[in-house]
C-alpha positions as CSV (number, residue, x, y, z in Angstrom):
1,M,174.7,206.0,-38.3
2,P,174.0,202.4,-37.3
3,G,176.8,200.2,-36.7
4,Q,179.1,203.0,-35.6
5,D,180.9,203.1,-32.5
6,P,181.1,206.5,-30.9
7,S,184.2,205.4,-28.8
8,F,186.2,204.7,-32.0
9,P,189.5,206.4,-32.4
10,D,189.7,209.3,-34.8
11,T,193.1,210.3,-36.2
12,Q,196.7,209.3,-35.9
13,E,200.0,209.3,-37.5
14,L,200.9,206.3,-39.4
15,P,203.9,205.1,-41.7
16,I,202.6,204.4,-45.4
17,F,203.9,201.4,-47.3
18,P,202.7,201.8,-50.9
19,L,202.6,199.0,-53.3
20,P,201.2,198.5,-56.8
21,N,199.6,195.1,-56.4
22,V,198.2,194.9,-52.9
23,V,194.8,196.1,-51.4
24,F,194.9,195.4,-47.7
25,F,191.3,194.8,-45.8
26,P,190.7,194.6,-42.3
27,R,190.6,191.0,-40.7
28,T,192.7,189.4,-43.4
29,V,196.4,188.9,-43.1
30,L,199.2,189.7,-45.4
31,P,202.8,188.3,-45.4
32,L,205.7,190.8,-46.8
33,H,209.4,190.6,-47.3
34,I,210.9,193.8,-46.7
35,F,214.0,194.5,-48.4
36,E,214.3,198.0,-49.7
37,P,216.2,200.3,-47.3
38,R,213.6,203.0,-46.2
39,Y,211.0,200.2,-45.5
40,K,213.5,198.1,-43.5
41,Q,213.8,201.4,-41.4
42,M,210.1,201.7,-41.4
43,V,209.7,198.2,-39.8
44,A,212.6,198.5,-37.3
45,D,210.9,201.8,-36.0
46,A,207.3,200.1,-36.2
47,L,208.7,197.2,-34.1
48,E,210.0,199.8,-31.4
49,G,207.0,201.6,-31.4
50,N,203.1,200.4,-31.8
51,R,203.9,197.9,-34.6
52,Q,201.3,199.6,-36.9
53,I,202.0,200.0,-40.7
54,G,199.6,201.4,-43.4
55,M,199.2,199.6,-46.8
56,A,198.2,202.0,-49.6
57,L,197.7,201.2,-53.3
58,L,199.9,203.2,-55.8
59,Q,197.6,205.1,-58.3
60,P,198.1,204.2,-62.1
61,G,201.1,205.7,-63.8
62,W,203.4,205.5,-60.6
63,G,206.0,203.7,-62.7
64,S,206.3,206.4,-65.6
65,T,208.0,209.0,-62.9
66,Q,211.1,209.3,-61.1
67,D,209.2,210.7,-58.4
68,E,210.2,209.2,-54.9
69,S,206.7,209.6,-53.6
70,P,204.4,208.6,-56.3
71,K,200.5,209.3,-55.8
72,V,198.5,206.5,-53.6
73,F,194.8,205.9,-53.2
74,N,193.7,207.9,-49.9
75,T,192.0,204.9,-48.5
76,G,194.1,202.1,-47.3
77,G,194.4,199.4,-44.8
78,L,196.1,199.4,-41.4
79,G,198.0,196.4,-40.3
80,L,199.6,195.4,-37.0
81,I,203.1,193.4,-37.0
82,T,201.8,190.1,-35.5
83,Q,204.9,188.0,-36.5
84,Y,208.3,189.1,-37.9
85,E,211.6,187.3,-38.8
86,H,214.9,189.6,-38.8
87,L,217.1,188.6,-41.6
88,E,220.6,189.2,-43.0
89,E,221.4,192.9,-44.1
90,G,218.5,194.3,-42.1
91,R,215.8,192.5,-44.2
92,Y,212.4,191.2,-42.6
93,N,209.7,188.8,-43.2
94,I,206.7,190.1,-41.5
95,L,203.0,189.1,-41.1
96,L,200.4,191.9,-41.0
97,S,197.2,191.5,-39.5
98,G,194.4,193.9,-40.7
99,R,192.8,196.1,-38.1
100,H,191.3,199.0,-39.8
101,R,190.5,201.1,-42.9
102,F,191.8,204.7,-43.1
103,R,191.8,207.7,-45.2
104,I,194.9,209.8,-45.6
105,V,194.2,213.3,-44.4
106,E,197.9,214.5,-45.3
107,F,201.3,213.6,-45.3
108,I,203.3,215.1,-42.4
109,R,206.8,213.5,-43.6
110,E,208.4,212.3,-46.8
111,T,211.9,210.7,-45.7
112,P,213.2,208.3,-45.0
113,Y,209.6,206.9,-45.6
114,R,206.3,208.7,-45.8
115,V,204.2,209.2,-42.7
116,A,200.5,210.5,-42.9
117,R,198.0,211.8,-40.7
118,V,195.0,209.5,-41.3
119,K,191.5,208.9,-40.2
120,L,190.4,205.6,-39.3
121,L,187.1,204.4,-40.8
122,Q,184.5,202.3,-39.5
123,E,182.8,199.2,-41.0
124,V,179.2,199.7,-41.0
125,M,177.3,196.5,-40.2
126,P,173.9,195.2,-41.6
127,S,171.5,193.4,-39.5
128,S,172.0,190.1,-38.1
129,Q,169.3,188.8,-40.6
130,E,171.1,190.3,-43.4
131,M,174.4,189.0,-42.4
132,N,173.2,185.6,-42.1
133,E,171.6,185.6,-45.5
134,I,174.3,187.2,-47.4
135,S,176.8,184.8,-45.5
136,T,175.0,181.9,-46.8
137,Q,175.1,183.2,-50.4
138,L,178.8,183.8,-50.2
139,V,179.6,180.6,-48.9
140,L,177.4,178.7,-51.4
141,G,179.0,180.7,-54.2
142,F,182.5,180.2,-53.1
143,R,181.9,176.3,-52.9
144,E,180.6,176.4,-56.4
145,L,183.4,178.2,-57.7
146,N,186.0,175.7,-56.1
147,E,183.9,173.0,-57.7
148,A,184.4,174.7,-61.0
149,N,187.9,173.7,-60.9
150,T,189.2,177.3,-60.0
151,Q,191.7,177.8,-57.1
152,P,190.7,180.8,-54.9
153,G,193.1,181.7,-51.9
154,L,190.4,180.2,-49.3
155,G,188.7,177.0,-49.4
156,A,184.7,176.8,-48.6
157,D,185.5,174.7,-45.5
158,V,187.6,177.7,-44.2
159,I,185.1,180.5,-45.0
160,E,182.1,178.7,-43.6
161,K,183.7,179.4,-40.1
162,L,184.3,183.1,-40.6
163,D,182.2,185.8,-39.0
164,F,180.4,188.3,-41.4
165,P,183.0,190.9,-41.8
166,T,185.8,188.5,-42.0
167,L,184.1,186.3,-44.6
168,V,183.4,189.3,-46.8
169,N,186.8,190.9,-46.6
170,S,188.6,187.5,-47.0
171,V,186.5,186.8,-50.2
172,C,187.4,190.3,-51.5
173,S,191.1,189.5,-50.9
174,S,191.0,186.1,-52.5
175,L,189.1,186.4,-55.5
176,N,191.0,187.0,-58.8
177,F,190.2,190.4,-60.0
178,S,191.7,193.9,-60.5
179,V,193.4,195.6,-57.7
180,F,191.6,198.6,-58.7
181,D,188.0,196.9,-58.3
182,Q,189.5,195.6,-54.8
183,Q,190.1,199.3,-54.0
184,Q,186.7,200.3,-54.9
185,L,185.5,197.7,-52.3
186,L,187.8,198.8,-49.5
187,E,186.6,202.4,-50.0
188,M,183.0,201.0,-49.3
189,N,181.8,202.2,-45.4
190,S,178.9,199.7,-45.7
191,V,180.1,195.9,-45.3
192,K,176.7,195.2,-46.8
193,A,177.4,197.1,-49.9
194,R,180.8,195.5,-50.0
195,A,179.4,192.1,-49.6
196,T,176.6,192.6,-52.3
197,T,179.2,194.0,-54.8
198,I,181.5,190.9,-54.2
199,L,178.4,188.6,-54.8
200,G,178.0,190.0,-58.3
201,I,181.8,189.5,-59.1
202,L,181.5,185.9,-57.6
203,E,178.5,185.1,-59.8
204,R,180.2,186.3,-62.9
205,Q,183.3,184.3,-62.2
206,I,180.9,181.4,-61.7
207,A,179.5,181.8,-65.1
208,R,182.6,182.2,-66.8
209,E,183.9,179.0,-65.2
210,R,180.7,177.2,-66.5
211,V,181.5,178.3,-70.1
212,L,185.2,177.3,-69.9
213,S,184.5,174.0,-68.4
214,K,182.8,173.2,-71.6
215,F,185.9,173.5,-73.6
216,R,188.7,172.1,-71.3
217,H,188.2,168.6,-72.7
218,I,189.5,169.7,-76.1
219,Q,192.7,171.5,-74.6
220,P,195.8,169.8,-75.5
221,D,197.9,168.0,-72.7
222,D,201.0,170.0,-73.5
223,P,200.4,173.7,-73.5
224,N,203.0,174.2,-76.1
225,V,201.0,172.3,-78.5
226,N,198.6,174.3,-80.5
């Protein structure tokens, strides 16, 4: 398949950190505060090992059961601990740097935290010409969204300097939309397909802001006034 690297690693064992509100893309960064006992142990073990942790999104309904190991989506993001701060009571502040997507093959351990055997997934890249064309559209769209008085996580001046996969994944992470939509994007092997999809989401958000901007002048200064 075009864009595939035959030397790419296949499977490995990875500790899994499930969260209900995080989809972690390659080439992005994720700050986390670790306070739960089992995940404090996970981080301590990772720091003594290869510093890798797998982030996985919890499936809907996770809060309606007492299951200690609620279901997660099979595709997640592998991160490397690049910065950490050891706090009182064994807590940590860590910064994960996104390296790869992965698919869970099977869970091989449940306690004290889950460990899975995972298959690392490659990002399939489009041609250089396609990358240039899509990058231009993404930067222009992101700039227009900023000018429409919204606050994405990144500024247009920042994303203009990013390479194509970093640009696409950063936009996927920073736009305000459902984590389940983000999960669908993460599961796409084709970065072009991911970029095309996020362009459509970006265009819809721009159109929404254009409509909202026509009514902002009639909003009261005090949000408690109706």
